[in-house]
Every structure is written in structure tokens, then in C-alpha cells.
C-alpha positions in Angstrom: 0.0 0.0 0.0 1.2 3.5 -0.8 1.5 5.2 2.6 0.7 8.8 3.2 2.0 10.7 6.2 -0.5 10.4 9.1 0.5 13.0 11.7 -1.0 13.2 15.1 -4.0 15.5 15.4 -2.3 17.9 17.7 0.6 18.3 15.3 -1.5 20.1 12.6 -0.2 23.7 12.2 -3.0 26.2 12.7 -2.1 28.0 9.4 -2.9 25.0 7.2 -6.4 26.0 6.3 -7.4 22.5 5.5 -10.7 21.8 3.7 -13.8 22.3 5.9 -15.3 19.2 7.4 -12.0 17.5 7.8 -11.6 15.6 11.0 -8.1 16.0 12.4 -8.5 13.0 14.7 -8.8 10.7 11.6 -5.4 11.9 10.2 -4.8 13.7 6.9 -5.9 11.1 4.5 -9.2 12.9 4.0 -7.5 16.3 3.7 -6.2 18.0 0.6 -3.8 20.9 0.5 -4.7 24.2 -1.1 -2.5 26.9 -2.6 -3.4 29.2 0.2 -2.4 26.7 2.8 0.9 26.1 1.0 1.7 29.8 0.7 0.8 30.5 4.4 2.8 27.5 5.7 5.6 28.9 7.9 8.9 27.2 8.7 9.5 25.9 12.2 12.5 24.8 14.2 12.1 21.4 12.6 11.0 20.2 9.2 7.2 20.2 8.8 5.4 17.7 6.5 2.1 18.8 5.0 0.3 15.8 3.5 -1.8 16.0 0.3 -2.8 12.3 0.4 -1.7 9.4 -1.7 1.7 9.4 -0.1 2.6 12.9 -1.3 3.5 15.7 1.1 5.2 19.1 1.1 8.3 19.3 3.3 8.8 22.8 4.7 12.4 23.1 5.9 13.5 25.4 8.8 15.1 27.6 6.1 11.8 28.1 4.4 12.3 25.8 1.4 9.2 23.8 0.3 9.9 20.5 -1.4 7.4 17.9 -2.8 8.1 14.3 -1.8 6.3 11.1 -2.5 6.5 8.2 0.0 5.8 4.8 -1.6 6.5 1.1 -1.3 8.0 -1.1 -4.1 9.1 -4.7 -3.7 8.3 -4.5 0.0 10.6 -1.5 0.6 9.6 2.0 1.6 11.1 4.6 -0.7 11.0 8.4 -1.2 10.7 10.2 -4.5 11.7 13.9 -4.9 9.1 15.5 -7.1 10.4 19.1 -7.1 10.3 22.4 -5.3 7.4 24.7 -4.7 6.5 27.2 -6.3 8.4 25.9 -9.4 6.3 22.8 -9.2 2.8 24.0 -8.3 0.1 22.0 -6.5 -1.6 20.8 -9.7 1.7 19.8 -11.4 2.8 17.9 -8.2 -0.4 15.9 -8.2 0.0 15.1 -11.8 3.5 13.8 -11.1 2.2 11.8 -8.2 -0.4 10.1 -10.4 2.3 9.3 -13.0 4.5 7.8 -10.3 1.6 5.7 -8.9 0.9 4.5 -12.5 4.5 3.3 -12.7 4.2 1.5 -9.4 1.1 -0.2 -10.5 3.2 -1.6 -13.4 5.8 -2.8 -11.0 8.3 0.0 -11.9 10.2 2.0 -9.4 9.6 5.8 -10.0 13.0 6.7 -8.5 14.8 4.3 -10.8 12.9 5.6 -13.8 13.7 9.2 -12.9 17.4 8.3 -12.8 17.1 6.6 -16.2 15.5 9.6 -17.6 18.3 11.8 -16.4 20.9 9.5 -18.0 18.9 9.5 -21.3 18.7 13.3 -21.2 22.4 13.6 -20.5 23.2 11.2 -23.4 20.8 13.0 -25.7 22.4 16.4 -24.8 25.8 15.0 -25.6 24.6 13.4 -28.8 24.3 16.6 -30.8 24.5 16.5 -34.6 28.0 18.1 -34.5 29.2 15.5 -32.0 28.0 12.5 -33.9 29.2 14.1 -37.2 32.7 14.4 -35.8 32.5 10.8 -34.6 31.4 9.6 -38.0 34.1 11.5 -39.8 36.7 10.1 -37.4 35.5 6.6 -38.2 35.6 7.2 -42.0 39.2 8.3 -41.8 40.1 5.0 -40.1 37.9 2.7 -42.3 40.8 0.8 -43.7 40.5 0.2 -47.5 37.2 2.0 -47.5 38.4 5.0 -45.5 38.4 8.5 -46.7 41.6 10.0 -48.3 42.8 13.1 -46.5 41.4 15.3 -49.3 38.0 13.7 -49.1 38.0 13.9 -45.3 38.9 17.6 -45.3 36.2 18.4 -47.9 33.5 16.3 -46.1 34.2 17.8 -42.7 34.0 21.3 -44.2 30.6 20.6 -45.8 29.2 19.1 -42.6 30.4 22.2 -40.7 28.1 24.3 -42.9 25.2 22.6 -41.0 26.4 23.7 -37.5 24.6 27.0 -37.4 21.3 25.3 -38.2 21.3 21.9 -36.5 24.8 21.5 -35.0 23.7 22.0 -31.4 20.4 20.0 -31.6 20.2 16.6 -30.1 20.2 14.3 -33.0 17.0 12.5 -31.9 15.1 15.8 -32.0 16.0 16.9 -35.5 13.1 16.9 -37.9 13.3 16.8 -41.8 12.3 20.4 -41.9 15.3 21.4 -39.7 17.7 19.6 -42.1 16.1 21.1 -45.2 16.2 24.6 -43.8 20.0 24.2 -43.1 20.6 22.8 -46.6 18.6 25.5 -48.2 21.0 28.1 -46.9 23.8 26.5 -48.9 21.6 26.1 -51.9 20.5 29.8 -51.7 24.1 30.9 -52.3 24.1 29.0 -55.7 26.2 26.1 -54.4 24.0 23.4 -55.7 26.5 20.6 -55.8 27.7 21.5 -52.3 24.1 21.4 -51.1 23.5 18.0 -52.7 26.8 16.6 -51.3 26.1 18.0 -47.8 22.7 16.4 -47.8 24.3 13.0 -48.7 26.8 13.4 -45.9 24.1 14.5 -43.4 22.2 11.3 -44.3 25.3 9.2 -43.7 25.7 10.8 -40.2 22.0 10.1 -39.4 22.4 6.5 -40.6 25.5 6.1 -38.4 23.4 7.3 -35.5 20.8 4.7 -36.3 23.4 2.0 -36.5 24.8 3.0 -33.1 21.4 3.0 -31.4 21.0 6.7 -30.9 18.3 7.4 -33.5 15.3 5.5 -34.7 15.4 6.6 -38.4 17.1 8.9 -40.8 15.1 12.1 -41.1 16.6 12.9 -44.5 15.1 9.9 -46.2 12.0 11.9 -47.3 14.0 14.8 -48.6 15.1 13.3 -51.9 14.1 15.5 -54.8 13.7 18.6 -52.5 16.9 20.2 -53.8 17.6 21.8 -57.2 19.6 19.4 -59.2 23.0 20.8 -60.2 24.1 20.8 -63.8 26.7 18.0 -64.2 30.0 19.5 -65.2 33.3 17.9 -65.9 36.7 19.1 -64.7 38.1 21.7 -67.1 40.8 20.1 -69.1 42.9 21.0 -72.1 43.3 17.9 -74.3 44.2 19.4 -77.7 47.9 19.1 -78.3 48.4 22.7 -79.6 46.7 24.1 -76.5 48.7 21.9 -74.3 51.8 23.4 -75.9 50.6 26.9 -75.0 49.7 25.8 -71.4 53.1 24.3 -70.7 54.9 27.5 -71.9 52.5 29.6 -69.8 53.4 27.6 -66.7 57.1 28.1 -67.4 56.5 31.8 -67.4 54.5 31.8 -64.2 55.6 34.7 -62.0 53.8 33.8 -58.8 55.0 31.9 -55.7 57.9 29.6 -56.6 56.6 26.4 -55.1 53.3 26.8 -56.9 55.2 27.1 -60.2 57.1 23.9 -59.5 53.9 22.1 -58.6 52.3 23.2 -61.8 55.3 22.1 -63.8 55.4 18.7 -62.1 51.6 18.0 -62.3 51.4 17.1 -66.0 54.3 14.7 -65.8 52.9 12.6 -62.9 49.2 13.3 -63.6 48.1 12.2 -60.1 45.0 13.6 -58.4 45.6 17.1 -57.0 45.1 16.0 -53.4 47.7 13.2 -53.9 50.2 15.8 -55.2 49.6 18.2 -52.4 49.9 15.6 -49.7 53.1 14.0 -51.2 55.9 13.6 -48.5 59.6 13.1 -49.1 59.5 9.8 -47.3 57.4 8.4 -50.1 59.8 9.4 -52.9 62.9 7.6 -53.9 64.6 9.7 -56.5 67.5 7.3 -56.9 65.0 4.5 -57.9 62.8 7.1 -59.7 59.7 5.9 -57.8 57.0 7.6 -55.8 55.0 5.2 -53.6 51.7 6.8 -52.5 50.3 4.9 -49.5 46.7 3.5 -49.6 45.5 6.1 -47.0 46.1 8.9 -49.5 44.5 7.2 -52.5 40.9 7.6 -53.5 40.6 3.9 -54.1 42.4 3.1 -50.8 45.1 1.1 -52.4 48.8 2.0 -52.6 49.9 3.4 -55.9 53.4 3.5 -57.3 54.3 6.2 -59.8 57.3 5.6 -62.0 59.2 8.9 -62.4 60.7 10.1 -65.7 64.0 11.9 -65.8 62.2 15.2 -66.1 60.0 14.4 -63.0 63.1 13.4 -61.0 64.8 16.7 -61.8 61.8 18.7 -60.8 61.6 16.8 -57.5 65.3 17.5 -56.9 64.7 21.2 -57.5 61.8 21.2 -55.1 63.8 19.3 -52.5 66.3 22.2 -52.3 63.4 24.4 -51.0 61.3 22.0 -48.9 63.3 18.8 -48.3 64.5 16.4 -47.1 61.6 15.6 -44.8 57.9 16.6 -44.4 55.6 17.6 -47.2 57.0 18.1 -50.7 54.7 21.1 -51.2 54.1 22.6 -47.7 51.8 25.5 -47.0 53.4 28.9 -47.2 52.2 29.5 -43.6 53.5 26.4 -41.9 55.5 23.3 -43.0 53.2 21.1 -40.8 50.4 21.3 -43.4 50.4 20.7 -47.2 49.8 23.3 -49.8 46.2 24.6 -49.9 43.8 22.7 -52.2 43.0 26.0 -54.0 46.7 26.9 -54.8 47.1 25.1 -58.1 43.7 26.2 -59.5 44.4 29.8 -58.3 47.7 29.6 -60.2 45.9 28.5 -63.4 43.4 31.3 -62.9 46.4 33.7 -62.6 47.7 32.4 -65.9 44.3 33.3 -67.5 42.7 29.9 -67.7 39.1 29.9 -66.5 37.7 27.0 -64.4 35.9 25.5 -67.4 39.1 25.6 -69.5 41.7 24.0 -67.2 41.9 22.8 -63.6 44.5 21.0 -61.5 42.5 17.8 -62.0 42.5 18.4 -65.8 46.1 17.2 -66.1 44.8 13.7 -65.6 42.3 14.1 -68.5 45.0 15.6 -70.6 47.3 12.6 -70.1 44.5 10.1 -70.5 43.3 11.6 -73.8 46.7 12.1 -75.4 48.2 8.8 -74.2 45.2 6.9 -75.6 45.2 8.9 -78.8 48.9 8.0 -79.3 48.0 4.4 -79.9 51.3 3.3 -78.3 50.1 2.1 -75.0 47.8 -0.6 -73.8 44.6 0.9 -72.3 45.0 -1.1 -69.1 48.5 0.4 -68.6 47.0 3.9 -68.9 44.3 3.0 -66.4 46.8 1.7 -64.0 48.9 4.9 -64.4 45.8 6.9 -63.6 45.1 4.7 -60.5 41.6 4.0 -61.6 40.0 1.2 -59.5 39.3 -2.3 -60.5 36.7 -4.1 -58.4 38.2 -7.5 -59.2 41.3 -7.6 -56.9 42.8 -10.6 -58.7 42.5 -8.8 -62.0 43.9 -5.6 -60.5 46.9 -7.4 -59.1 47.6 -9.0 -62.4 47.4 -5.7 -64.3 49.6 -4.0 -61.8 52.4 -6.5 -62.4 51.7 -7.2 -66.1 51.9 -3.5 -67.2 54.6 -2.2 -64.9 57.5 -2.2 -67.4 55.1 -0.6 -69.9 54.2 2.0 -67.4 57.9 2.9 -66.8 58.4 3.3 -70.5 55.2 5.3 -70.9 56.2 7.7 -68.1 59.4 8.6 -69.9 57.7 8.8 -73.3 55.0 11.1 -71.9 57.6 13.5 -70.4 59.6 13.5 -73.6 56.4 14.3 -75.5 55.5 17.1 -73.2 59.0 18.6 -73.7 58.5 18.5 -77.5 55.2 20.2 -77.2 56.7 22.9 -74.9 59.6 23.7 -77.3 57.5 24.9 -80.2 54.2 25.2 -81.9 54.8 22.3 -84.2 52.8 19.4 -83.0 54.7 16.1 -82.9 52.8 13.5 -84.9 52.0 10.2 -83.2 53.8 7.2 -84.7 51.6 4.6 -86.4 53.0 1.6 -84.5 51.4 0.3 -81.3 53.5 -1.1 -78.6 52.9 -4.8 -78.2 
């Protein structure tokens, strides 16, 4: 039985103002508190308990504090539940909480234990903000082995997710509604960054699915937002693939008057035709100039597999020139602000803009399309050797391993032929014709 406090009749304070008709000799079970009685209750030298029935009473401390308490029994043990303080918790609210507690007891649940669980849940939810879980997700993706993000992808993804911080970053992930996400994404879209908005929504969805998988969310709120954004126009990286224009570009790079390391990076890029992020993050420990090899670890590659780049004589000489400025340790192309970080991802494209090439004409990534197009058009090299040189993925790991070994000698020869061909283009406007024979 849930016990209320039954004081002696002579212990009833005269200021209680209990309901008329109550018989003090029968205890307080038949009595109910009123707001007037509570307001008029004065502290004494000892704590005073004012019962409202059903096990609930108001404890008036000698200091004047008024605290709601509920006495109850669960599993044969008498326990006390703190309901709150008056006047923050009024009489009506206290009674409602009493009934909620009694309902839990009727189900065999301990109200005190449930209250503690609610506190823990609230604390966890407060810590599980979108930003916190997004950071956790990004950290996981960086460490995901073969499927992990490359440094360039991680940096870009973390930046895009940070754009959502003003809108939903501080919200508990379980409280985020589809409208909240859409409003945050719309701010990116409103600036004309349609592709960034699309990619950010994809990343947000990945964060929500991660929260679902780690039991902190019931479902992904972005699942119904497909089609809500304006679809961006698909554009390809600007690339010069016409030999006569390549000739002009190479000479323009040689005449670059900006920062010296930027010029060297632009000069090296067409020879090695790796992804811009792979070039920016190159470290001297990966490069063996005596063996003319650059071994890029899997963690820096888009396909999460190590990639070996054979270096032509021209590429080796360019690396040697760079080493006098940035070597022999650390990043090959460090930031101009600190050697502890690589060159900015915008540096090479900014250099091309400075040379007068618009983004739809030529980009740092365009050196790959340039090499792919002209190497294939030459007819000298097996398409698989060109694909291996570009580090394009092959889902069949056995086939990929075979091609890596089978075409290595051809790739070494192709690297030197390509650099020689670039030198010929650079020297003059006359375009060197491709030979008719195809290497066997």
C-alpha cells in the first residue's frame, strides 16, 4: 500500500487552512492541500510535513524551502521520490507527477529508478548533438581501412558538414526533424552552391544512418528529402586535351611569376598526372629519387590502395629542384604559412586562374584528363596500362593485381615517353605526330 504521512492530530499547524469538514483525529488522508495553505505555511525549528494524500507531502524546511516528496513502497521496501520544489512545481503539477508515479508503481516499476534513467537518457541526448555525432562519423571514416576517406575527401567532407552547424549542429540528433535539415541545406543552396548542397545532404544522411546504427536514433530524417533540392548541372573538370593548346599551357606555366613552389607544382603536375590531393599531400618519405619511384600509401589514395608512380628523368629533376626548398623531410609542397600542413587545395587552381585559364578551361584535376586523352590517342600504350597509371579502381582484386604486375614495365616506358612528348610540345608550336605503330 502506498502510505501517506499520518501526523498526530495535535501536530497540525494552525495555518494549514485544510478543507472544511475534515476531522483531524482521523489523520490527513481525508484532507487535501490548497495553494493558500501552502503559501501560508511557515517554517519551524524542525522540518514540517504537509500531506496531500496518496503518499505525497510538502516538506517545509526550517530555512523556508518547500519540497514535494512522495512516499511509496516497491518490492516491499519503503522509498521516497523527490518530485520538485514549490513554487516551481505547483500543487496541480505535483499531483500530476504523483499520479504518474503511482501508475509506474502499478506496473511494477520504481519511479525513483525511472527518474534516474530519464536523467541518464537526457544527458546522453544532450551530448549526442548532430555536430558531436558528425565528428565521430568523420573520425570513423578516416580509419575505415581500405574503404576509409583519403585526407582530401575527409577535409572536404568535414568542411561541408560544418556548414550545417549554425542550423542543426547543437540540436540533439533525436530531436532533429526533416524540416530542420532542409532549412539548413537551403542556406547552402541559396548561395548558388547546388553541388555542395547536394553533397552536404548526402553526408548528413550518412551521419544520421550512423546514429541509427549506433542505437542513438530511430530513423534517418533525410530519407524523405530526396528530390527537394535543385539538381546541379553536371559539369566535368576543365581540361585541355588538344595538343596545340597543351603546348601553350606548358609554356605559360614556365612563365608563371607567382609563388615559386606553386610554379614547380604546376610544372610537375602534367608529368605525374596524379590527383591534386595526392600531389599536395606528397611527402619526401614516399619518394625515392635514386630509384625514380613515388609510392603513395593507400590512406592517401581515392581507391584506398597503394599506388606506385614511375618517375621520368624530367620528373626526378623537378623533384630535386623542389627538395632544395622543402626537403628532405615533411611535405614536398608545404603550406606557405607552416610546414606542418600541405599546400592549400586552391593553390594550383588559383595559379591556373592567374595564368588566365578559366575554371571551365583548365583545372589541376584536368592534367589527368590531358594525359589520358593524349596517351590513348597516341596508340602506343595498352589501355589497361594507362588506367593503371591513372590509378583507376578495379573491383576485381585478382585482375587488378595481375594488371599491376603485367603492365609495370610498360608504365615505366610510358612515363618517360610522356615526359619527352611534353618537352617536345613545350619547345614549339609544331605538333609532334604520333607514330603509327602500337607497342605490343
